Biotite code that builds the C-alpha atoms (Angstrom):
import biotite.structure as struc

atoms = struc.array([
    struc.Atom([0.000, 0.000, 0.000], chain_id="A", res_id=1, res_name="MET", atom_name="CA", element="C"),
    struc.Atom([1.452, 3.380, -0.906], chain_id="A", res_id=2, res_name="PRO", atom_name="CA", element="C"),
    struc.Atom([2.230, 5.459, 2.163], chain_id="A", res_id=3, res_name="LEU", atom_name="CA", element="C"),
    struc.Atom([1.589, 8.897, 0.681], chain_id="A", res_id=4, res_name="ILE", atom_name="CA", element="C"),
    struc.Atom([-1.516, 9.900, 2.636], chain_id="A", res_id=5, res_name="ASP", atom_name="CA", element="C"),
    struc.Atom([-1.295, 10.131, 6.443], chain_id="A", res_id=6, res_name="PRO", atom_name="CA", element="C"),
    struc.Atom([-4.663, 8.332, 6.672], chain_id="A", res_id=7, res_name="ALA", atom_name="CA", element="C"),
    struc.Atom([-3.011, 5.246, 5.148], chain_id="A", res_id=8, res_name="ASP", atom_name="CA", element="C"),
    struc.Atom([-0.116, 5.233, 7.622], chain_id="A", res_id=9, res_name="CYS", atom_name="CA", element="C"),
    struc.Atom([-0.047, 3.716, 11.068], chain_id="A", res_id=10, res_name="SER", atom_name="CA", element="C"),
    struc.Atom([-1.312, 6.387, 13.485], chain_id="A", res_id=11, res_name="HIS", atom_name="CA", element="C"),
    struc.Atom([-1.295, 8.922, 10.627], chain_id="A", res_id=12, res_name="GLY", atom_name="CA", element="C"),
    struc.Atom([2.508, 9.057, 10.701], chain_id="A", res_id=13, res_name="ASP", atom_name="CA", element="C"),
    struc.Atom([4.102, 9.371, 7.240], chain_id="A", res_id=14, res_name="LEU", atom_name="CA", element="C"),
    struc.Atom([7.375, 8.113, 8.736], chain_id="A", res_id=15, res_name="LEU", atom_name="CA", element="C"),
    struc.Atom([5.778, 4.839, 9.808], chain_id="A", res_id=16, res_name="SER", atom_name="CA", element="C"),
    struc.Atom([7.220, 1.740, 8.107], chain_id="A", res_id=17, res_name="PRO", atom_name="CA", element="C"),
    struc.Atom([3.742, 0.235, 7.778], chain_id="A", res_id=18, res_name="ALA", atom_name="CA", element="C"),
    struc.Atom([0.184, 1.027, 6.751], chain_id="A", res_id=19, res_name="CYS", atom_name="CA", element="C"),
    struc.Atom([-2.915, 0.955, 8.920], chain_id="A", res_id=20, res_name="VAL", atom_name="CA", element="C"),
    struc.Atom([-3.711, -2.595, 7.764], chain_id="A", res_id=21, res_name="HIS", atom_name="CA", element="C"),
    struc.Atom([-0.350, -3.931, 8.946], chain_id="A", res_id=22, res_name="CYS", atom_name="CA", element="C"),
    struc.Atom([-0.402, -2.502, 12.458], chain_id="A", res_id=23, res_name="THR", atom_name="CA", element="C"),
    struc.Atom([-2.475, -3.084, 15.552], chain_id="A", res_id=24, res_name="ASP", atom_name="CA", element="C"),
    struc.Atom([-4.252, -0.443, 17.639], chain_id="A", res_id=25, res_name="ALA", atom_name="CA", element="C"),
    struc.Atom([-0.988, 0.361, 19.424], chain_id="A", res_id=26, res_name="HIS", atom_name="CA", element="C"),
    struc.Atom([1.002, 0.876, 16.214], chain_id="A", res_id=27, res_name="GLY", atom_name="CA", element="C"),
    struc.Atom([2.876, -2.421, 16.493], chain_id="A", res_id=28, res_name="ASN", atom_name="CA", element="C"),
    struc.Atom([3.390, -4.327, 13.273], chain_id="A", res_id=29, res_name="ILE", atom_name="CA", element="C"),
    struc.Atom([1.233, -7.458, 13.159], chain_id="A", res_id=30, res_name="LYS", atom_name="CA", element="C"),
    struc.Atom([2.817, -10.883, 12.672], chain_id="A", res_id=31, res_name="PRO", atom_name="CA", element="C"),
    struc.Atom([3.943, -11.554, 9.115], chain_id="A", res_id=32, res_name="CYS", atom_name="CA", element="C"),
    struc.Atom([1.540, -14.483, 8.727], chain_id="A", res_id=33, res_name="GLU", atom_name="CA", element="C"),
    struc.Atom([-1.457, -12.354, 9.719], chain_id="A", res_id=34, res_name="GLU", atom_name="CA", element="C"),
    struc.Atom([-0.562, -9.602, 7.245], chain_id="A", res_id=35, res_name="ILE", atom_name="CA", element="C"),
    struc.Atom([0.158, -12.163, 4.540], chain_id="A", res_id=36, res_name="PHE", atom_name="CA", element="C"),
    struc.Atom([-3.188, -13.932, 4.940], chain_id="A", res_id=37, res_name="GLU", atom_name="CA", element="C"),
    struc.Atom([-5.010, -10.607, 5.019], chain_id="A", res_id=38, res_name="GLY", atom_name="CA", element="C"),
    struc.Atom([-3.391, -9.707, 1.701], chain_id="A", res_id=39, res_name="GLY", atom_name="CA", element="C"),
    struc.Atom([-4.296, -13.063, 0.204], chain_id="A", res_id=40, res_name="VAL", atom_name="CA", element="C"),
    struc.Atom([-7.928, -12.626, 1.249], chain_id="A", res_id=41, res_name="GLN", atom_name="CA", element="C"),
    struc.Atom([-7.971, -9.075, -0.109], chain_id="A", res_id=42, res_name="PHE", atom_name="CA", element="C"),
    struc.Atom([-6.786, -10.137, -3.565], chain_id="A", res_id=43, res_name="PHE", atom_name="CA", element="C"),
    struc.Atom([-9.138, -13.101, -3.701], chain_id="A", res_id=44, res_name="ILE", atom_name="CA", element="C"),
    struc.Atom([-12.138, -10.941, -2.805], chain_id="A", res_id=45, res_name="GLN", atom_name="CA", element="C"),
    struc.Atom([-11.151, -7.853, -4.823], chain_id="A", res_id=46, res_name="ALA", atom_name="CA", element="C"),
    struc.Atom([-10.136, -9.611, -8.033], chain_id="A", res_id=47, res_name="THR", atom_name="CA", element="C"),
    struc.Atom([-11.485, -13.158, -7.889], chain_id="A", res_id=48, res_name="GLY", atom_name="CA", element="C"),
    struc.Atom([-7.995, -14.640, -8.099], chain_id="A", res_id=49, res_name="LEU", atom_name="CA", element="C"),
    struc.Atom([-7.514, -18.300, -7.287], chain_id="A", res_id=50, res_name="PRO", atom_name="CA", element="C"),
    struc.Atom([-5.748, -18.757, -3.944], chain_id="A", res_id=51, res_name="ARG", atom_name="CA", element="C"),
    struc.Atom([-2.486, -20.001, -5.465], chain_id="A", res_id=52, res_name="ASP", atom_name="CA", element="C"),
    struc.Atom([-2.125, -16.831, -7.568], chain_id="A", res_id=53, res_name="MET", atom_name="CA", element="C"),
    struc.Atom([-3.106, -14.614, -4.621], chain_id="A", res_id=54, res_name="ALA", atom_name="CA", element="C"),
    struc.Atom([-0.318, -16.268, -2.589], chain_id="A", res_id=55, res_name="LEU", atom_name="CA", element="C"),
    struc.Atom([2.208, -15.476, -5.312], chain_id="A", res_id=56, res_name="ARG", atom_name="CA", element="C"),
    struc.Atom([0.983, -11.879, -5.669], chain_id="A", res_id=57, res_name="ILE", atom_name="CA", element="C"),
    struc.Atom([1.173, -11.176, -1.929], chain_id="A", res_id=58, res_name="VAL", atom_name="CA", element="C"),
    struc.Atom([4.608, -12.803, -1.663], chain_id="A", res_id=59, res_name="ARG", atom_name="CA", element="C"),
    struc.Atom([5.927, -10.597, -4.463], chain_id="A", res_id=60, res_name="LYS", atom_name="CA", element="C"),
    struc.Atom([4.384, -7.504, -2.913], chain_id="A", res_id=61, res_name="ASN", atom_name="CA", element="C"),
    struc.Atom([5.611, -8.114, 0.629], chain_id="A", res_id=62, res_name="MET", atom_name="CA", element="C"),
    struc.Atom([9.122, -9.109, -0.457], chain_id="A", res_id=63, res_name="LYS", atom_name="CA", element="C"),
    struc.Atom([9.422, -5.787, -2.308], chain_id="A", res_id=64, res_name="ALA", atom_name="CA", element="C"),
    struc.Atom([8.747, -3.792, 0.870], chain_id="A", res_id=65, res_name="LEU", atom_name="CA", element="C"),
    struc.Atom([11.774, -2.678, 2.892], chain_id="A", res_id=66, res_name="PRO", atom_name="CA", element="C"),
    struc.Atom([10.256, -3.802, 6.201], chain_id="A", res_id=67, res_name="TYR", atom_name="CA", element="C"),
    struc.Atom([9.979, -7.420, 5.035], chain_id="A", res_id=68, res_name="TRP", atom_name="CA", element="C"),
    struc.Atom([13.305, -7.539, 3.189], chain_id="A", res_id=69, res_name="ASP", atom_name="CA", element="C"),
    struc.Atom([15.234, -10.507, 4.522], chain_id="A", res_id=70, res_name="GLY", atom_name="CA", element="C"),
    struc.Atom([12.333, -11.825, 6.592], chain_id="A", res_id=71, res_name="ASN", atom_name="CA", element="C"),
    struc.Atom([12.383, -15.621, 6.632], chain_id="A", res_id=72, res_name="THR", atom_name="CA", element="C"),
    struc.Atom([8.795, -16.251, 7.707], chain_id="A", res_id=73, res_name="SER", atom_name="CA", element="C"),
    struc.Atom([7.472, -19.419, 6.106], chain_id="A", res_id=74, res_name="GLU", atom_name="CA", element="C"),
    struc.Atom([4.624, -17.584, 4.381], chain_id="A", res_id=75, res_name="CYS", atom_name="CA", element="C"),
    struc.Atom([7.140, -15.543, 2.379], chain_id="A", res_id=76, res_name="LEU", atom_name="CA", element="C"),
    struc.Atom([8.936, -18.638, 1.098], chain_id="A", res_id=77, res_name="LEU", atom_name="CA", element="C"),
    struc.Atom([7.827, -20.015, -2.240], chain_id="A", res_id=78, res_name="GLY", atom_name="CA", element="C"),
    struc.Atom([6.961, -18.875, -5.722], chain_id="A", res_id=79, res_name="ASP", atom_name="CA", element="C"),
    struc.Atom([6.246, -15.236, -6.479], chain_id="A", res_id=80, res_name="VAL", atom_name="CA", element="C"),
    struc.Atom([4.254, -13.703, -9.298], chain_id="A", res_id=81, res_name="ALA", atom_name="CA", element="C"),
    struc.Atom([6.070, -12.442, -12.353], chain_id="A", res_id=82, res_name="THR", atom_name="CA", element="C"),
    struc.Atom([6.208, -8.700, -12.963], chain_id="A", res_id=83, res_name="ASP", atom_name="CA", element="C"),
    struc.Atom([3.633, -9.129, -15.726], chain_id="A", res_id=84, res_name="GLU", atom_name="CA", element="C"),
    struc.Atom([1.248, -11.102, -13.502], chain_id="A", res_id=85, res_name="GLU", atom_name="CA", element="C"),
    struc.Atom([1.649, -8.562, -10.710], chain_id="A", res_id=86, res_name="PHE", atom_name="CA", element="C"),
    struc.Atom([0.927, -5.597, -12.978], chain_id="A", res_id=87, res_name="GLU", atom_name="CA", element="C"),
    struc.Atom([-2.094, -7.362, -14.506], chain_id="A", res_id=88, res_name="ALA", atom_name="CA", element="C"),
    struc.Atom([-3.593, -7.977, -11.071], chain_id="A", res_id=89, res_name="VAL", atom_name="CA", element="C"),
    struc.Atom([-2.912, -4.433, -9.873], chain_id="A", res_id=90, res_name="LEU", atom_name="CA", element="C"),
    struc.Atom([-4.619, -3.062, -12.977], chain_id="A", res_id=91, res_name="SER", atom_name="CA", element="C"),
    struc.Atom([-7.817, -4.801, -11.798], chain_id="A", res_id=92, res_name="GLN", atom_name="CA", element="C"),
    struc.Atom([-7.947, -2.782, -8.577], chain_id="A", res_id=93, res_name="LEU", atom_name="CA", element="C"),
])
């Protein structure tokens, strides 16, 4: 999620490393698995993607974010969407 509007940032802080969907009420970043599954559900519901493609899309997206760079959570391991697949899905939003 782009962090260009304070309303999208945790506690309205543009310097936050995470968006409002990735943090709890106290501003703490939620567990990777919880964020990952939330993203998967979002893409399934918003675009009708099959679960396996939604997994690949969310993996690609999260791995591109500085906060998750180098994170070895199991949910981030596995195949990622190609650039073309990623762009095609984003164009549906």
